Every structure is written in structure tokens, then in C-alpha cells.
N, C-alpha and C positions, 0 to 999 in steps of 0.2 A: 265321908270326906273329912280330912284332918283340918284342924284349925290353922289358918295362915300364920306364919311366923314373921317376925321382923328381923332386921339385920343383927340384932343382939341375941337371937334364938328364943325370944319370948313371944307371947301372943301379940299379933299385930294390933296396934291401937288406932283409934280414929284419927284421921288427919284433919278434916275440916268439913263442916256442914253449911257454912255461910262464908263464901259460896259453896254450894254442894260440889264436891270433887270426887275423883275416882273414875276409873274406866267405866264402872257400873253405876256411877253417880249415887253411891251409897255412903260417901264420906271416908271410905277406906281405899288405900292404895293397893288393892288386890289386882290380880292379873289372871288371864285365862287365854285359851287358844285364839280368840278373836282379837286380843290386844296386841297387835303387831308392834306398836310403839313401846310396849312394856312400861306402862305408866305407873311406876312403883316407888318413885322417890318423893316423899312428902317434903316439899320445900316451902319456905316462907319467901315469896318473891320480893325482889328489890327493883327499884327503878332501873338500875343498871342492867339487871338481868332481863327485864321486860323490853328494854331498848335493844339488847343483844339478840334475843330470840326473835323479835320482829324483823331485824335485819337478816336473820337466817331463814325468813319465810314463814315463821310461825307466830303470828300476831295474837298474843294472849291478852292484850290490854284493850282492844276494841270490842265492845259488846256486839253480840250476834243474837238478837232476840229470836230469830227463826229457829235457832238451835237451843234456845233456853240458856245461852251463855251470857253472863252479865259483864264480862270483861274483868280482868284482874287489875288491882292497884297495889302499890307497894304495901307489904305487910300481910297480904292475903296468903293463905296456904293453898297449895295445889299439888296434885299428884303429877309430877313431871315424868316424861320419858327418861329412862335411865341413860340412854345414849346422849340425849340433849344436855342433861346435867353434866355428863362427862365432858362433852364438848365445851360447855361453859367453864368447867374446871380447868381444862387445858388452856383456855383463853383468858383465865384470870377473873371471871365474872360469875362463878358458881354461887347461887343463893344458899343461905343457911338451910340445914336439913334437920327434921325431927326424926331422930333415929328410931324411936319406939313406934313410929308410924310409917317407916320405910320398909317395904316388903323385902324379904330375904333374896328375892330374884334380882334385886339391884346388884348383888355381889357378883353376878355374871358379867357386869359392865364396869364396876368400880370396886375398889378395895374398901374394907371396913375402915382402915386408917384414913383414907381420903374422906370418907363420909364423916368420921369422928372429928376431923379437923374443921369441919363446917357444922358440927352438931349444935343444936339448941334444944331447950326443953319443950315439951308438948303442952297440952292443956289449953288449946284454943279451938273454939268451935266457930 
């Protein structure tokens, strides 16, 4: 198996471990055949985005202990569905993105330029 690459063509870096994110809950925005939502965009969520995604039917701010989900607060990093990030971009509420932690599969949904316009530095666990 080859090492996952980020949108910059480099090895994929950790997105966040507190809260533990990623489709596989390993802190990485990797994807696989079971990941229908393509959870590959490492974003630092904002209050505006959390309100937006809740209105779209995906409440990321309310804890769901039965699923081990703590609920997100502004400033948390999370592996978002690439299509949801694109929707938020189109609606003017896209949260910042950690490019080094965003999987190359995101480029099937958004352009590198769009991601770079919202890029921030990594190094947050």
C-alpha cells in the first residue's frame, strides 16, 4: 500500500487527535471504499460553519456520546466531507483548511486554488 498523499503531493499529515477525527478515527483524513462521504478535508471549524452545516442536516456541534462523538466547537479541527466543504465554499462559509492534512482525494471535488485560498498552517493536535 502506498502512503497517502495530501493536496500538495506530499505525505499526508495528522489533522487532529483531540477530538479524534478521520473516517477511521486515527487523526488522519484518509479515505477508503466505505467512506461514502469522502471525509478528506482537514478543516478548522468556525461558529459560522457549524451553524451552516447544522442547518444542512449535519449537526457537528451537539455531542453524541453513544457514538463517541464529543461535538465540535469553533477552533476544533475535523475531517470534513469534501462535498460539504465545497457547498460551504459556494455559500461563503467555508472554514479554513490545513493543506498538509487534506487528502489528495479532495481535488476530485474542489480545486487546489480554492483550498489554498482558505489554507492555514498545521501543527495542532
